[in-house]
N, C-alpha and C positions, 0 to 999 in steps of 0.2 A: 382433288385439288392439288395440282402439280405446280411446282416452281423449280427453278434451276439455280445453280451456283456456278462458280468458276470451274474450269476444267470439264465442262459439259455434263456434269453429274445432274441427274434428275432426282427430285425429292417429292414425296407426297405426304399429305397429312392423313394419318390413319387412326381411327379409334383404337384405343388400347385393347379393347375386347376382340378385335380382329387379328391380333398378333399372337402367335403361340406363346404360352406362358414361359417356357424356357428362354426364349429370346428376350422377353421383358425382364425376367429375373437376371439375365446376364447384364442388361443395361444398369439395373439397380446395383448389382454387385460391382460393376466398374466404378460407379459413383462412390460406393462404400470404400472400395480399395484405394481410391484417390482422395479419401477423407473429405468428400464433398456432399455426401448424403445428409450430413448434419445441417447443411444450409437449406436443402430442399424440405427437409422434415424438421424444421427448427423448433417445432413445438413438442418433439419427442426426445426424451432424454436417451442418449446413446443409441440412435436409430440403427437398425440393420436392414438388409434388403427385404426381408419379409414384412417389415413395417410399411413399406411402400404399397403393399397389396391391401392395406386397410384404408387407403385413400379412395374417394368416390370414383370408381372405374367408369361410370356411365358418362362422365364429362371430362375424361382424360384422353389425350391424343398424343401420338408419337409422330415425329418427323422422321420418315423412313427414306433412306438412301436406296433408290431402286437399283443402282449399279452394284453397290457393296452389299446389299441385302442386310442392312444394319440400321439400328436406331441411332440418330444423331442428336436428337433433342426430345424433350417431353414438355407438354404444357397441359394445364387443367383449368377449366372454367368452373368457378364455384360462386356461392353467395349472390345468386342472381337477384337483381332488384330492378323492376321495370325492364328497360332495354339495355341494362348494363350488367356486367359480371366481373368478379374478381378473377385475375389471371395469376397463375403460378407457373414458374419455369424451372427446368433443369436442363443442362447441356452436357453432352458427352464429354468426358474429361480429355479426350484426345483432339477435340476441335481446336483449331486456331481461334484466337479471340475474334478475328474478323468473321469467321464462319458462324460462331455463336451469335454475334450481333446480327448477321444477315438472317439467320433462322428466326430470331426473336422479332426482328423488324418485319420480315416477310410474312410470318405467321399472324402477327397481330394486325398487320395491314389487310391480310386476306380475310380474317375473321370479321373485321370491322367494315370492309369495303366490298367484299364479294359474297360472303355467306348470306343466304336469304332465309327468312322465316318460312317454313313449309306451309303454314296455315294462311298466310297472307302475302301479298307482293310487297314486302317491306324488308329492310335490312334485319338480319338476325340480332345484331347488337349495335348500339350507337356509341357505347363507350366501354372501355376496359379500365379497371382500377387495380391498384395494388398497394400492399403494405410491405415495406422493406426495412428490416432492422437497421437503424442508423449505425450500429456497430459493425455492420458488414459494408464497409466503404466501397469495396469493389462492386458489389451488387447494386448499391445506390448509383454509382457512376454508370453501370451497365444499363439499367432501366432508363436512365435519362438519355443515353446515347441512342437507344432504339426508339425514341420518340415519345416517351412518357414525360409529362410535365409535373414537376413537384408542385403540390398545392398546399402542403403544410406538413406538420409533424403531429402525430398522435402520441401523447405522453404515455409511456408504458404500454403501448399498443401492440407489442409483438413479443412472443417468447423467443428466447435464445437458449440453446443447450437444454431444451426441454422444461426448464423450471425458472430460469432467470427472465425477468421482465425488462424490456428495453424500449426506448422510444422507437417509433416507426415512421419512416418517411411515407407520406401519402402521395401517390401519383395517379394520373389519369392520362389515357390516350383516347382521343375521339376520332370518329370517322373523318376522313379527309374529303369525302364526297358530299359533305353537307347532309342535310336532313332529307 
């Protein structure tokens, strides 16, 4: 699954299990060094790069820059229900904001509109949903800019800093190709 960004760079979506562990660890370390890992692992108190390896690896994917040979973003699909799944994101701390928005928009569009179910000729998913702590205003704005619609607020629906419960914005992004 290849897509491109400005300056002619090509990117592919790669399952995390297909990337050597030191490269993946470097990505998590960069998030940690930039003090951003706490937002991706908001339910873990004082997360460190090793904590990222406790996430479900079978449904985690990396956005791989084929020119730079580097991870530029990460996303995971969890909590599958019917033909919908919860999506989680992290972005390389050195990305420009426009790059990160492009990755999130392109990846979610591709998952919803191009991925196919291997057992039947049907879309893999019809919708993606997410919970974003309302205390993280930048993340709330980000998910809306990449095409997710706010459908409500879940009171005390998300952890922050590993132990504090905060309200969560509920968002959904649907297939653009119809059913």
